[in-house]
Residue frames relative to the residue before (quaternion, step in Angstrom):
aa qw qx qy qz dx dy dz
M 1.0000 0.0000 0.0000 0.0000 0.00 0.00 0.00
P 0.4960 -0.6625 0.4626 0.3181 3.60 -0.87 0.87
Q 0.6227 -0.5918 0.3790 0.3442 3.53 -1.13 0.75
I 0.6696 0.5008 -0.3173 0.4474 3.62 0.92 -0.82
L 0.6399 0.5091 -0.3313 0.4707 3.60 1.03 -0.71
K 0.6247 0.5278 -0.3255 0.4746 3.55 1.05 -0.78
L 0.6432 0.5198 -0.3157 0.4652 3.59 1.00 -0.83
L 0.6787 0.4925 -0.2992 0.4554 3.60 0.89 -0.89
L 0.6611 0.4975 -0.3143 0.4654 3.59 0.94 -0.82
L 0.6537 0.5015 -0.3059 0.4771 3.57 0.99 -0.84
T 0.6309 0.5356 -0.3259 0.4570 3.58 1.05 -0.77
L 0.6849 0.4752 -0.2909 0.4695 3.57 0.85 -0.93
A 0.6458 0.5178 -0.3243 0.4578 3.58 0.98 -0.80
A 0.6720 0.4860 -0.2982 0.4725 3.59 0.92 -0.88
A 0.6512 0.5067 -0.3244 0.4626 3.61 0.96 -0.81
C 0.6544 0.4988 -0.3175 0.4714 3.60 0.97 -0.76
A 0.6514 0.5136 -0.3210 0.4569 3.58 0.99 -0.81
I 0.6789 0.4652 -0.2921 0.4873 3.57 0.90 -0.88
G 0.6184 0.5395 -0.3361 0.4622 3.57 1.08 -0.71
A 0.6409 0.5095 -0.3197 0.4769 3.58 1.02 -0.77
I 0.6243 0.5225 -0.3387 0.4717 3.59 1.06 -0.70
V 0.6521 0.5048 -0.3178 0.4679 3.59 0.96 -0.85
V 0.6489 0.5015 -0.3183 0.4756 3.59 0.97 -0.82
G 0.6400 0.5242 -0.3211 0.4609 3.59 1.01 -0.77
I 0.6449 0.4989 -0.3177 0.4841 3.56 1.00 -0.82
G 0.6474 0.5181 -0.3141 0.4624 3.58 1.01 -0.79
W 0.6451 0.5111 -0.3183 0.4705 3.55 1.03 -0.77
L 0.6744 0.4853 -0.2929 0.4732 3.58 0.97 -0.86
A 0.7110 0.4305 -0.2496 0.4969 3.59 1.05 -0.75
Q 0.3707 -0.7668 0.4447 0.2770 3.57 1.37 -0.03
W 0.1078 0.7890 -0.5871 0.1452 3.53 0.76 1.10
Q 0.2424 -0.8079 0.5281 0.0984 3.58 -0.89 0.95
S 0.7733 0.3488 -0.1890 0.4946 3.60 1.02 -0.66
A 0.6092 -0.5530 0.4286 0.3733 3.52 -1.28 0.42
T 0.5901 0.5820 -0.3674 0.4219 3.58 1.12 -0.57
Q 0.6388 0.5202 -0.3325 0.4592 3.58 0.99 -0.73
F 0.6632 0.4758 -0.3039 0.4914 3.60 0.97 -0.81
S 0.6234 0.5371 -0.3355 0.4586 3.58 1.03 -0.75
N 0.6522 0.5020 -0.3082 0.4772 3.58 0.97 -0.83
G 0.6387 0.5300 -0.3229 0.4550 3.58 1.01 -0.77
F 0.6668 0.4821 -0.2990 0.4834 3.58 0.94 -0.87
F 0.6420 0.5199 -0.3284 0.4579 3.59 0.99 -0.80
F 0.6552 0.5048 -0.3113 0.4679 3.58 0.93 -0.88
A 0.6611 0.5006 -0.3109 0.4644 3.60 0.91 -0.88
G 0.6603 0.5055 -0.3064 0.4632 3.61 0.94 -0.85
S 0.6551 0.5054 -0.3077 0.4698 3.56 0.97 -0.83
A 0.6517 0.5124 -0.3157 0.4616 3.58 0.98 -0.82
V 0.6474 0.5113 -0.3238 0.4633 3.60 0.99 -0.77
I 0.6495 0.5019 -0.3232 0.4710 3.60 0.96 -0.80
V 0.6330 0.5195 -0.3323 0.4680 3.61 0.98 -0.77
L 0.6275 0.5243 -0.3377 0.4661 3.60 1.01 -0.73
G 0.6360 0.5257 -0.3242 0.4627 3.59 1.04 -0.72
V 0.6525 0.4951 -0.3104 0.4824 3.57 0.99 -0.81
L 0.6559 0.5022 -0.3144 0.4677 3.59 0.95 -0.81
S 0.5962 0.5624 -0.3562 0.4487 3.58 1.11 -0.63
I 0.6641 0.4838 -0.2994 0.4851 3.58 0.94 -0.86
M 0.6568 0.5124 -0.3193 0.4517 3.59 0.92 -0.86
G 0.6558 0.5052 -0.3112 0.4667 3.59 0.98 -0.78
G 0.6439 0.5115 -0.3208 0.4700 3.57 1.02 -0.75
Y 0.6419 0.5108 -0.3290 0.4676 3.57 1.02 -0.74
K 0.6442 0.5160 -0.3289 0.4589 3.59 0.94 -0.83
M 0.6514 0.5076 -0.3239 0.4617 3.57 1.00 -0.75
R 0.6856 0.4830 -0.2920 0.4598 3.60 0.92 -0.85
A 0.7148 0.4514 -0.2541 0.4698 3.57 1.11 -0.65
D 0.5362 0.6361 -0.4002 0.3844 3.60 1.27 -0.17
F 0.4291 -0.7244 0.4793 0.2479 3.58 -0.69 1.09
D 0.6209 0.5509 -0.3559 0.4293 3.61 1.00 -0.69
V 0.6452 0.5009 -0.3217 0.4788 3.58 1.02 -0.76
L 0.6555 0.5089 -0.3141 0.4612 3.57 0.94 -0.88
Y 0.6609 0.5044 -0.3035 0.4655 3.58 0.97 -0.84
S 0.6715 0.4914 -0.3098 0.4601 3.59 0.92 -0.84
Q 0.6301 0.5221 -0.3434 0.4609 3.60 1.07 -0.59
S 0.6831 0.4771 -0.2986 0.4654 3.58 1.04 -0.64
A 0.5937 0.5971 -0.3682 0.3942 3.63 1.18 -0.31
G 0.6075 0.5790 -0.3584 0.4089 3.62 1.18 -0.35
D 0.6294 -0.5547 0.3936 0.3759 3.54 -1.30 -0.17
M 0.4391 0.6782 -0.4792 0.3429 3.62 1.22 0.23
N 0.4072 -0.6837 0.5389 0.2762 3.55 -1.08 0.67
A 0.7307 -0.4437 0.2864 0.4326 3.56 -1.29 0.17
L 0.6290 0.5432 -0.3409 0.4394 3.59 1.02 -0.73
K 0.6874 0.4681 -0.2910 0.4730 3.60 0.86 -0.89
R 0.6198 0.5234 -0.3467 0.4709 3.62 1.05 -0.68
S 0.6584 0.5017 -0.3115 0.4667 3.58 0.95 -0.85
Q 0.6477 0.5067 -0.3246 0.4673 3.59 0.96 -0.79
R 0.6357 0.5237 -0.3246 0.4650 3.59 1.03 -0.76
R 0.6572 0.5019 -0.3096 0.4695 3.60 0.97 -0.83
I 0.6410 0.5134 -0.3252 0.4688 3.59 0.99 -0.81
A 0.6499 0.5105 -0.3159 0.4660 3.59 0.95 -0.86
D 0.6539 0.5029 -0.3176 0.4676 3.62 0.96 -0.80
T 0.6560 0.5114 -0.3086 0.4614 3.57 0.97 -0.85
L 0.6695 0.4927 -0.3047 0.4650 3.58 0.90 -0.88
Q 0.6259 0.5319 -0.3371 0.4601 3.58 1.04 -0.73
A 0.6601 0.4996 -0.3124 0.4659 3.60 0.95 -0.83
Y 0.6793 0.4718 -0.3004 0.4751 3.59 0.94 -0.82
F 0.6028 0.5400 -0.3603 0.4639 3.61 1.05 -0.66
A 0.6560 0.5044 -0.3123 0.4665 3.57 0.93 -0.86
S 0.6816 0.4799 -0.3114 0.4562 3.60 0.89 -0.81
V 0.6297 0.5095 -0.3429 0.4757 3.62 1.01 -0.69
L 0.6336 0.5299 -0.3232 0.4618 3.58 0.97 -0.84
L 0.6972 0.4658 -0.2803 0.4674 3.58 0.83 -0.96
F 0.6212 0.5279 -0.3484 0.4627 3.61 1.04 -0.68
L 0.6735 0.4906 -0.3053 0.4610 3.59 0.90 -0.87
V 0.6297 0.5185 -0.3309 0.4745 3.59 1.00 -0.80
G 0.6636 0.5022 -0.3000 0.4664 3.59 0.93 -0.89
A 0.6466 0.5164 -0.3214 0.4604 3.58 1.00 -0.79
I 0.6412 0.5102 -0.3278 0.4701 3.60 1.00 -0.76
L 0.6632 0.4983 -0.3114 0.4636 3.58 0.94 -0.85
I 0.6464 0.4890 -0.3216 0.4895 3.60 0.99 -0.75
G 0.6017 0.5442 -0.3494 0.4688 3.59 1.11 -0.65
F 0.6147 0.5216 -0.3332 0.4890 3.59 1.05 -0.76
A 0.6527 0.5262 -0.3151 0.4448 3.58 0.95 -0.90
I 0.6597 0.4904 -0.3086 0.4786 3.59 1.05 -0.68
L 0.7155 0.4738 -0.2595 0.4431 3.57 0.95 -0.86
I 0.5802 0.6344 -0.3810 0.3402 3.63 1.01 -0.70
P 0.7042 0.4459 -0.3199 0.4505 3.68 0.71 -0.80
N 0.6693 0.5142 -0.3057 0.4406 3.60 1.17 -0.46
L 0.5816 0.5969 -0.3794 0.4020 3.60 1.26 -0.11
């Protein structure tokens, strides 16, 4: 399966799952108006986007930490394998942040559309 299709399917699945959680919380809290559900979706979308930003910041701190760099050089991997490992870690962090940004954008889109329905 192409990477972009996998990203889109995972994004939609995560947005639906988080949306179901927000609807469940609204049902348990007995929300009555569309504004309350809209606020819930907006809060959930904003929290997911913040998690994506924190993921990138944590990955940068790890890559910039001298102790991590030193410990990676102490093993038996050569420079090529260490570089490939760093690239894979960086791509994984950026993939996670793009996924979380898209999920957050979909949830915020729901928040915008709910009062208009």
